[in-house]
C-alpha positions in Angstrom: 232.8 -29.0 -159.2 231.6 -30.4 -155.9 232.2 -28.5 -152.6 233.0 -30.3 -149.5 231.0 -29.5 -146.4 233.1 -29.5 -143.2 231.4 -31.2 -140.3 232.5 -30.2 -136.9 232.3 -32.6 -134.0 231.3 -31.0 -130.7 233.1 -32.0 -127.5 231.4 -34.4 -125.1 228.5 -32.7 -123.4 228.8 -32.6 -119.5 225.8 -33.9 -117.6 223.2 -31.1 -117.1 224.5 -28.8 -119.8 222.8 -29.6 -123.0 224.8 -27.0 -125.0 228.1 -28.2 -123.6 229.2 -25.2 -121.5 230.5 -26.0 -118.1 229.8 -24.0 -115.0 233.4 -22.9 -114.8 233.6 -21.8 -118.4 230.3 -19.9 -118.1 231.4 -18.2 -114.8 234.8 -17.3 -116.3 233.2 -15.8 -119.4 230.5 -13.8 -117.5 233.1 -12.5 -115.0 234.4 -10.4 -117.9 231.2 -8.4 -117.9 231.3 -5.4 -115.6 228.1 -5.0 -113.5 226.8 -2.2 -111.3 226.2 -3.1 -107.7 222.9 -2.5 -105.9 221.4 -3.3 -102.5 217.9 -4.7 -102.9 215.8 -4.2 -99.7 212.3 -5.1 -98.5 210.4 -4.9 -95.3 209.2 -8.3 -94.1 205.9 -7.9 -92.3 205.4 -9.0 -88.7 205.1 -12.8 -88.3 202.3 -12.3 -85.9 200.5 -9.0 -86.5 197.9 -9.9 -83.8 200.5 -10.0 -81.0 201.3 -6.5 -79.8 204.6 -7.8 -78.3 205.8 -9.2 -81.6 208.3 -7.2 -83.7 206.5 -5.1 -86.3 208.6 -6.6 -89.1 212.2 -7.0 -90.2 214.3 -5.3 -92.9 215.9 -7.7 -95.4 218.7 -6.8 -97.8 220.7 -8.5 -100.5 223.5 -7.4 -102.8 222.8 -7.8 -106.5 224.8 -7.3 -109.6 222.2 -8.6 -112.0 220.0 -5.5 -112.1 219.0 -3.5 -115.2 216.5 -1.1 -116.7 213.9 -2.8 -118.8 211.5 -0.1 -120.0 211.1 3.7 -119.9 207.3 3.7 -120.5 206.3 2.3 -118.1 209.4 2.5 -116.0 210.4 -1.1 -115.3 213.6 -2.7 -113.8 214.7 -6.3 -113.5 216.6 -8.0 -110.7 217.8 -11.6 -110.8 217.4 -13.5 -107.5 218.7 -17.0 -106.6 215.6 -19.2 -106.5 214.8 -20.1 -102.9 216.9 -17.3 -101.4 215.4 -15.3 -98.6 214.8 -12.3 -100.9 213.2 -14.5 -103.6 210.8 -16.0 -101.0 210.0 -12.5 -99.5 209.4 -10.9 -102.9 207.1 -13.8 -103.7 204.8 -12.5 -100.9 205.8 -8.9 -100.5 205.0 -6.9 -103.7 207.0 -3.7 -102.8 210.7 -3.4 -102.5 213.6 -0.9 -103.0 216.9 -0.6 -104.6 219.9 1.5 -103.7 222.6 2.0 -106.4 225.8 1.8 -104.4 228.7 4.2 -104.8 232.4 3.2 -104.9 232.7 4.1 -101.2 230.0 1.6 -100.2 232.0 -1.6 -101.0 231.7 -2.6 -97.3 227.9 -2.6 -97.6 227.9 -4.7 -100.7 230.3 -7.2 -99.1 228.3 -7.3 -95.9 225.0 -8.2 -97.6 226.6 -10.7 -100.0 228.1 -12.9 -97.3 227.1 -16.5 -97.2 226.0 -17.8 -93.7 225.7 -14.2 -92.6 224.3 -12.9 -89.3 220.8 -11.6 -89.1 219.7 -8.8 -91.4 218.8 -6.7 -88.3 222.5 -6.7 -87.3 223.7 -6.0 -90.8 221.6 -2.8 -91.0 222.7 -1.7 -87.5 225.3 0.8 -88.6 224.2 1.5 -92.2 222.7 4.9 -92.5 219.3 4.8 -94.3 215.9 6.3 -94.6 212.7 4.5 -95.2 211.0 4.5 -98.6 207.7 6.4 -98.5 206.0 3.7 -100.6 207.8 0.5 -99.7 208.9 1.2 -96.1 212.1 -0.5 -97.1 215.6 0.9 -96.3 217.1 3.3 -98.8 220.9 3.5 -98.2 222.3 6.9 -97.3 225.0 8.1 -99.8 223.6 5.8 -102.6 224.0 7.2 -106.1 220.3 6.6 -106.8 217.3 5.0 -105.0 214.2 3.3 -106.5 211.1 1.9 -105.0 209.4 -0.8 -107.0 206.3 -3.0 -107.1 206.6 -6.5 -108.6 204.9 -6.7 -112.0 206.1 -10.1 -113.1 208.3 -13.0 -111.9 209.9 -15.4 -114.4 211.6 -18.6 -113.5 214.9 -18.8 -115.3 217.1 -21.8 -114.4 218.3 -21.5 -110.8 217.1 -17.9 -110.6 213.9 -15.9 -110.5 213.8 -12.7 -112.7 211.7 -10.1 -110.9 210.4 -7.3 -113.0 209.3 -4.3 -111.0 207.5 -1.1 -111.9 209.4 1.9 -110.5 207.1 3.9 -108.2 209.7 6.4 -106.9 213.2 7.3 -108.2 215.6 9.7 -106.6 219.2 10.8 -107.0 220.2 11.7 -103.5 223.9 11.8 -104.0 225.9 13.0 -107.0 229.2 12.3 -105.2 231.6 9.6 -106.3 231.4 7.0 -109.0 229.6 3.7 -109.1 230.6 0.5 -107.4 231.4 -2.1 -110.1 231.7 -5.9 -109.9 234.3 -7.3 -112.4 236.3 -10.5 -112.5 234.9 -11.6 -109.2 235.8 -8.4 -107.3 234.3 -5.1 -106.4 236.1 -2.3 -108.2 235.9 1.4 -108.9 235.3 2.8 -112.3 238.4 4.4 -114.0 
């Protein structure tokens, strides 16, 4: 007896998507994955260190939901940055940076640093309580559930993003109050 093999015809492949998934379908599917929300920060060095009148540098911050633990030994984390973004360019030159794991009460901070066409980072940090990391000099947000300082170990180009793998140099749990801020279905949410 002969068995018949069913051949499935795939739909027409949209330009730029070899496997046939559209941006909208991919975005909709991935919006069903809940992500923690962090603020990635770094200290941009002075543009003119020889000029005593020049500012001594600027704090830069960016909200990220693509952040994860990679390894316990050595302690490594990964953050995904849009290629060509200010943070991507800065971390290409500045090897140390910091991460603040935001609490559910810090939605306003996440939204502020995620805005497109936003005002200067200096103004964004103006009323955000923070301390400076002892290793990175980058802002660590007050009231964050956890803070980390990292040194870039590896950068990997991945489509329209850069995956930055960092070795964790310091880790602290300054606040045990509240739950995490979560991003799900295109909105910030609270757990539970």
